[in-house]
N, C-alpha and C positions, 0 to 999 in steps of 0.2 A: 796254428791255433788262433782263433779269434780272441780279441780282447774280452769280449762279452762273455765268452765261455771258458776263459782261462781257469775260473773256479766253477766246477760242475754244479748244475742245478740240483737242489735237494730232491729226494724222492717225494712223491705226491703226498704221502701221509705226513712226512716231516714238514713240507711246505704248508699244508692245510693247517697244521697245529700252530705253526709260526704266525701265519696271517690271521688266524682266529684270535690268537693272543694279542696281536697288534690292534685288531679291532676292539678288543676288551679295554684298551687304554685310550683310543682315539674316537672322536665324533667328527663327522664330515659336515662342513657348512651347509652343503646342499640338503642333507637330511634334516639338520636343525631348522633350516629355512622352511622346508616343507612342513615340518611339525608346527612351527610358528604360524604359517599360513592357514593350516588345517585346524588349528587350536587343539593339537594333540601332543601337548608337552607334559602331560601327567607323567610323574615319576622322575623328573629332573628339574634342575635350575641351572641357568647360565650364570657363571660367576666371572666378573671382570677382576682380574688380579692386578691390574696397574694401579697406579695412584689415583686419588680422587680427582685431580686435575684433568687427567686423561679420561676418566669416566665422565666427567662433566662436559667435556668437549665432543666425545663420540663414543657411543656404546650400542650394543646389539639390543634391540627392544626386549624389555622384560628382564635384562640382566641385573643382578645385584653386584655391589662393589664390595669386595673383600681384598684389599691390598695385601699381598703376601707378606710385605714387610711388617705389617701391623696386626697380624692375626693374633689375637689373644689365645691363651692356652684353653680356655673354656669358651665354647661357642653355643649358641642357642639355635641350632639347625636341626632339621628333621633327619633323623639317622636313617630313614627308610628311603630318602631320595638319593639320586646320583647328582653330583655337582660337577658340571661341565665347565672347566676353567679355560679362559682364554686371555691372551695379552695382545701385544701389537702384531706379531708376525712370527715366521720361522726363525727369524734372527734374534728374537727376544725369548728368554726362558722364564719370564714371570709366571706364565701359566704352569710350567713344570714345577716351579718353586711353590706356587700356591696349591697345586694338586698334592705335592708331597706333604705340605703342612697340614692340609685337610685330611689326608689319609693317615697321617701320624696321629691325628685326633680321632680316628676311628670312622671317618666318613668314606663313602664310596665316591670314586672320582673318574673322570675322563678328561682328556684335554681336546679342545677344539682345533683341529688341524689348520694351520696357517693364521689363526688369530683373526683379529678384526680387519687386518689388511686383506686377507683372502676373502673375508665376508664382504668387504667393500668392493673389491675387485670383481667379485661375481655380480655386483650391482643390487645386492640385497639392502634393504633399508636400515638405516641407523638412526639413533636418537641423540639428541644433545640438549643441554639445559637451555640453549639458545634457539636451535633450529631442529626440526624433525624432517627427515628425508635422506636421500642418498647423496645429497650435495655438500655435506660437511666436509671440510678439508681434512687432509691427513694430519694427524698430530704426533708429536713425539712421544715416545713410550712413557717417560716420566717414572720409570721403575728405578 
């Protein structure tokens, strides 16, 4: 028996349901970048869930900053939009905590796979309070 097949693969219908559910919770940096490039971001807002210091140093263009630690109980957000949360990377769970907090307040959410690290590693542009472009150095999470 191979290690990869020690646990049998799910039947196709079960697999399709699983992966469809996974995509309901995740957004891909490539898809978001294509939307930004084409000006087709209607329906969602990117939400940086790290601290304001991290947001000031490097963020995805157009993102808003809602640090998960400081989210008030009442927010003045459009309930018809989807809020795509991101943080530093797969090693950081600030996006998960932010998405949880927003969903508990009644908002629809997704999480951006890989955070700003995956975004930057793909060569996509980032913004900074000091510099705009893809050359901003990696910053600590600050979460």
